[in-house]
C-alpha positions in Angstrom: 21.7 -4.4 -10.1 21.4 -6.7 -7.4 18.1 -5.6 -5.3 19.2 -3.8 -2.0 15.4 -4.3 -0.1 15.6 -5.9 3.1 12.7 -8.2 4.0 11.4 -9.3 7.4 9.2 -11.9 6.8 5.8 -12.5 9.4 4.4 -15.8 8.7 0.7 -16.8 10.5 -0.7 -20.2 9.6 -3.9 -18.7 8.9 -5.1 -15.4 7.0 -7.5 -14.5 9.6 -4.8 -14.2 12.4 -2.6 -11.9 9.9 -5.6 -9.8 9.5 -6.0 -9.5 13.3 -1.9 -8.8 14.2 -1.7 -6.3 10.8 -4.7 -4.7 12.7 -3.0 -4.1 16.3 0.4 -3.4 14.4 -1.3 -0.2 13.0 -3.3 0.7 15.7 0.5 0.6 17.7 2.4 2.2 14.7 -0.8 5.2 15.1 -0.4 5.4 18.9 3.6 5.6 18.6 3.6 8.1 15.4 0.7 10.5 17.1 2.8 10.5 20.7 6.0 11.3 18.9 4.7 14.0 15.8 1.1 14.9 16.8 -0.1 12.5 13.5 0.2 9.4 11.8 0.4 9.7 7.8 -0.6 6.4 6.2 -0.8 4.9 2.7 -3.5 2.8 2.1 -3.4 0.0 -0.4 -6.1 -1.5 -2.7 -7.1 -5.3 -2.7 -8.9 -8.0 -0.5 -5.9 -8.6 1.5 -5.6 -5.0 3.1 -9.7 -4.7 2.7 -10.1 -7.5 5.6 -7.6 -5.2 7.7 -9.2 -2.4 7.1 -12.5 -3.9 8.3 -10.6 -4.3 11.5 -9.5 -0.9 12.2 -13.6 0.1 13.4 -12.8 -0.7 17.3 -9.4 0.3 17.7 -8.6 2.8 20.4 -7.0 5.8 18.2 -6.9 9.7 18.2 -9.0 9.6 14.7 -8.5 13.4 14.5 -4.5 12.9 13.9 -4.9 10.6 11.2 -4.0 11.7 7.5 -4.3 9.1 4.8 -3.3 8.8 1.8 -3.3 6.0 -1.4 -0.4 4.4 -3.2 -2.4 4.0 -6.5 -5.9 4.6 -7.8 -7.6 3.1 -11.1 -8.4 6.3 -13.1 -12.3 5.5 -13.1 -15.2 8.1 -12.0 -15.1 9.2 -8.4 -17.0 7.0 -5.9 -16.6 3.7 -8.7 -16.9 0.5 -7.2 -13.3 -0.7 -8.2 -11.9 2.6 -7.2 -9.4 1.7 -3.8 -10.8 4.8 -2.0 -14.3 3.6 -2.8 -13.1 0.1 -0.8 -11.4 1.8 1.8 -14.2 4.0 2.7 -16.9 1.1 2.7 -14.8 -1.0 4.8 -13.4 1.4 7.1 -13.0 5.1 6.7 -17.1 6.2 6.5 -17.0 4.2 10.2 -14.7 6.3 11.6 -14.1 10.1 12.7 -10.6 11.1 10.8 -11.8 14.4 9.3 -12.7 14.5 5.8 -9.8 17.0 4.7 -7.2 14.3 6.2 -8.5 11.7 3.5 -6.0 12.7 0.4 -7.8 10.4 -2.5 -6.0 10.5 -5.8 -8.9 12.5 -8.3 -7.9 9.8 -11.1 -11.6 10.5 -12.6 -9.1 13.7 -14.0 -7.1 11.0 -16.2 -3.7 9.8 -15.1 -1.6 12.7 -15.8 -3.4 15.7 -14.4 -4.7 13.4 -11.2 -0.6 12.2 -11.1 0.2 16.3 -11.1 -2.4 16.9 -8.5 -1.3 14.3 -6.4 2.3 15.2 -6.3 1.4 18.6 -4.9 -0.9 16.7 -2.4 2.0 14.9 -0.6 4.4 17.4 -1.3 4.7 18.5 2.5 4.8 15.1 3.9 8.8 14.2 4.2 8.1 10.4 5.4 5.2 8.7 5.8 4.7 7.1 8.8 3.4 3.5 7.7 2.7 2.2 3.7 0.5 -0.4 3.4 1.4 -2.6 0.2 0.0 -5.7 -1.8 1.2 -8.2 -4.2 -0.3 -8.9 -7.5 0.1 -12.4 -9.0 2.4 -10.8 -11.4 4.5 -9.4 -8.7 3.4 -6.1 -8.7 2.9 -3.6 -6.4 0.8 -0.8 -6.0 0.5 -0.1 -9.8 3.7 -0.7 -10.6 4.0 -3.4 -13.6 6.9 -5.7 -14.6 8.3 -4.3 -17.9 7.0 -0.8 -17.1 8.7 2.4 -15.1 8.9 1.9 -11.3 10.1 5.4 -11.0 13.0 4.3 -8.7 15.7 7.2 -8.9 14.2 10.4 -7.0 14.8 12.1 -9.9 11.6 11.0 -11.2 8.4 11.9 -10.2 7.0 11.0 -7.3 3.4 10.1 -8.9 3.5 8.3 -11.9 0.7 8.3 -14.9 0.4 4.7 -15.7 -0.5 3.6 -19.0 -1.0 0.3 -20.5 -1.5 -1.7 -17.5 -1.7 -5.1 -18.4 -5.2 -5.0 -15.4 -7.9 -3.3 -16.1 -8.2 -0.4 -16.5 -5.4 0.3 -18.7 -5.2 3.9 -17.3 -3.7 4.4 -13.6 -2.3 6.5 -11.2 0.8 5.5 -8.5 3.1 6.5 -6.2 6.7 6.0 -7.6 8.9 3.2 -5.8 11.2 5.9 -4.9 8.2 7.8 -2.8 6.9 4.8 -1.7 10.2 3.9 0.0 10.5 7.2 1.9 8.1 5.9 4.9 9.4 4.8 8.6 7.5 1.6 7.9 6.5 -0.3 4.8 3.9 -3.6 5.2 3.2 -5.9 2.4 -0.1 -7.9 3.2 -0.1 -11.3 1.3 -2.5 -14.1 1.8 -3.6 -17.1 -0.2 -1.9 -19.8 -2.2 -2.5 -18.4 -5.6 0.2 -15.8 -4.6 3.0 -18.4 -3.7 4.4 -17.9 -7.4 4.9 -14.3 -7.1 6.0 -15.0 -3.5 8.5 -17.6 -4.8 10.1 -15.2 -7.0 10.5 -12.4 -4.8 12.4 -15.0 -2.4 14.7 -16.0 -4.8 15.8 -12.7 -5.3 13.6 -12.3 -9.2 13.5 -8.7 -10.0 9.9 -8.2 -9.7 8.4 -5.0 -9.4 7.6 -5.5 -5.2 11.6 -5.2 -4.9 11.8 -1.8 -6.1 10.6 -0.7 -2.6 13.6 -0.1 -0.8 13.1 2.1 2.5 16.0 2.8 4.8 14.6 0.4 7.2 13.8 -2.7 4.9 10.3 -4.0 4.9 8.1 -6.1 6.9 6.4 -9.1 5.0 2.9 -9.9 6.5 2.2 -13.4 5.4 -0.2 -16.3 5.5 1.3 -19.8 5.1 -0.1 -20.6 2.0 1.3 -17.8 0.2 4.5 -18.8 1.5 3.6 -22.8 0.2 3.9 -24.0 3.6 1.8 -26.8 4.6 -1.0 -26.0 7.7 -2.2 -29.5 8.2 
């Protein structure tokens, strides 16, 4: 079945400008959500590009006490492990701002994929829609921990949070929000940079069924991308 995903592509000549504009966009969305609903509920991604954006959020003007942080996926590693997404986000940003600790909802992946998925599904059960979901794009087209050839959880009859085994990237065991749950958001942004992503982006734009196309929010997705990842010459 052809993808129903609708994309808006925001192309920047260099990665640093992408990071700056994405951070400014997050500041704007947070202000709008807090004004409208009293809270800003954002799902974080792992990876180098999101990390660079997080590092720019330290000094934005916002009501941090109204932020609620969630994670799109996590590796099944000990709590505090350097390769966990939650550790990266804490070091790059969260440890430096005044978001209440009780509003940072970490996936307890150290408990194993099944138990962590079960508990995290309960943690997000009360959230009807996230205000913003941030996602990256892997070289193979994966996003969160939804990998080619595996179950994406595209149908809402499937679990909101998936236990992932046999990941092609170590560690083999992970936890991921399903495609349908990641799609339950007012805004979904992919953050993509670098020449090494060009092949995956080409597949995406040509209509190949890579995991990233399984994210289908009602209002479409925004792709924040640098010229190198799009295969454009910036000289």
